[in-house]
N, C-alpha and C positions, 0 to 999 in steps of 0.2 A: 419291646419296641425296637424295630430294626429299620434304620434309615440309610438308604444308599448314599455313598459319598462320591462326589465327582473325582475324576482322575487328578485334577489340580489339587484338590484338598488332600487326597490320599498321598500324593507326592510331597506335600507340605508336612504331613504327619510322619512320613517315612522318608527322610531326606537322603540324598546320595552320600553326603559326608557325615561321619559319625557325630552324634550329639555328645554333650559333656557327660551325661550319664552313661552312654555307651562306652566312651573312652575310659571312664573310671572302672567300668565292669571289665573291659578287656585288659586294663592295666594289670589286674590280678593282684596276687599276694607278693610278698617279698621273694618267694621262690621263683615266681613267674618273671619278676624283674631281673633276678640274677641269671636266669636262663637266657633271657633276651640279651643281657649284657655280655654273656659268654659268647653268644652268636655274633654279636657286634665285634668283639675282640678278635675272634677267630677269622671273621670275614676281613677285618682290617689287616690282619697279619698276612692273609692270602693276597690282598691287593698290594701290599708293600713288597711281598716276594715277587709278584708279577712285574712290578715296576723295576725291580733290580734285574730281573731276567730279560725283560723286553726292551729296556732302555728308554730314552727320552721321546721316542716317536709316538708313544701312546700316553704321554703325560696328561693331556686334558681328559681323555677317557678314564684313565685310572684315577684321576683326581675326583671326578664325579662319582665313580664307583666307591672310592674311599670315603667320601662324605656320606653317601647313601648307606654304606655298610656301618660306618662309625656311629650313625644316629639311628640304627635299626631299633634299638631299645626304646627310642622315643616315638618313632612314627608307626611302628608295627601295630599298636593297638588301634590306631585310626584305620589302618588297612583292613584288619580283620573285622572291625565293626562295620566298615563301609561295605565289605563283602556280604555281610548278613543283610544289610539294608537292600542291596541289589537283589538278593534272593527273594526278599519280601516283595519288592516292586515288580517282580515277574508275574505276580497275580494280577489278573486283568481288572478285577472288580473288588470293591470293599464296601463295608457298611459300618455305621455306628450302632452298636447294640447297647441298649439300656435294659438290664435285667435285674435279677435279685439273687441273693445267696440262698440256695436250696438246702445246702448241707455244709456243715463245717466240722472238721475233726482234726485231732492231732495224733500223729503216729511217730514211732521211733523206728527208723529204717536203717538197715545195714548198707553202708556206703563203701565198705572196703574191709580188707583183712590184712594184717601184718604178721609176719613170723618173727618171733623173738626167742631169746633164751632166758629162762628164769635162773634164780640163784643156785639151783641144783644142777644146772646144765641141761635141763630138758627143753626140747623145742615146744614152744607154746604159740598158738594162734590167737592173736588179739583182734577182736572185732571192733571196727570203727562204726559207731552208730550216730545218727543225727536226728533230732526232733524235727518233724516236718508238718507244715500246715496243709491240709487237704480241703479244697473248696470245690463245690459243685455250683455252677451258676447257670440260670436259665431264664427264659422269658415266656410270655403268654402263648407263643406259637409252638411251644414244645421243644425248642432248641435248648440243649444242655451241653455244657463244656465243663471239663474237670481240670483243675490246676493243683500241682503240688510244688511247694517251695520250702526252703529252709525256714524254720520258725524264728520270728523275731519278736521282741517285746511289744512292738507297735501293733502286732497282729491280734493282740488280746481283745481289742475292742470289737472285732468282727463277730457278728451274730447272724443267724438265719433270718432272712427277710430283709437284710441290708441291701440298699441300692448299689449296684455294681455296673460299671460301664467299660467298654472295650471296643476295639476295632476288629472286625472279622474280615478274613481274606477269602476270596473265591474266584473261580474261573467261569462262573455262570452269572449272566447279567441279572438274573432274578434272585441271586444269593441263596438259591435253594439248597446248595451243598457247600458247607463251610469247610475249607481246607486247613485253615490256620487261624489262631486268635492271638491278639496282642497281650500286653500286660493289662492287669485290671486296675481300675481307678474307683475309689470309694469317695464320692463327692461329699458325703456327710462328715467324713473324717479328714478329707484332704490327703488320703492315704493311697499309696501305690503298692501293689502286690504283683510280683513277677519273678520268673527265673531268669529273665533277660529284659532290659529296658528297650523294647522295640520302638516306642513312640517318641516323637519330639513333644515333650510333656507340656510345655507352655502352650503350644498350638492346640493340643488335645483339650486342655482345660478351657480354652477359649471356645472351642466347638461345643464342649459339654454345657457350658453356661448359656450359650446362644440357643442350643436346641431345647434346653429346659425352659427357656423363656418363650420359645416358639414351638412348643411340643406339637408334633405332627407335621412339621414342615419337611420338604424333600429337596434334594438337589444341592448338597454341599460338596 
């Protein structure tokens, strides 16, 4: 079942400003935080140096730059998440897709390699592998999309035939060609599966419940 969404509803689901889930995602790991902190420190040192060189005439400008640079570690996740949202909002049309899981499998994929030296002094290449969940989701129209994400314990409940919901993006008013899909929601489990949290999830769940109560309605 594919139901077109109005532009207003679409922009509610993909807000301009980052959601809490998006901020957490873009916050990243400890290494990401340290990298942002180093950028903040380096930028702050640059601003202080400019202040010394240029003198008091640029005090206000340099103060603003200093505050901005000093808090880069804090606001940059909002910036990068908001940029992703803006890219999604460039699609002119969207729809709510209710489909089912056609196939589910688990693979162990190579995500990187590292060179190290063993106890004998030999150069050894260590492969970094990650277990991933592979899903194929489709509906009665023949539309099929595939998603691969790092495997989590919560994914174990997913089975073929499970109901799955998402937002699809298109530049065609009839949604005949899907250019992008959002994260997947499994209403039976209250479970989200995604490589990135595109949607404002509380709003999506509200739409999901409403459409399941009024199945077949158009124009959200």
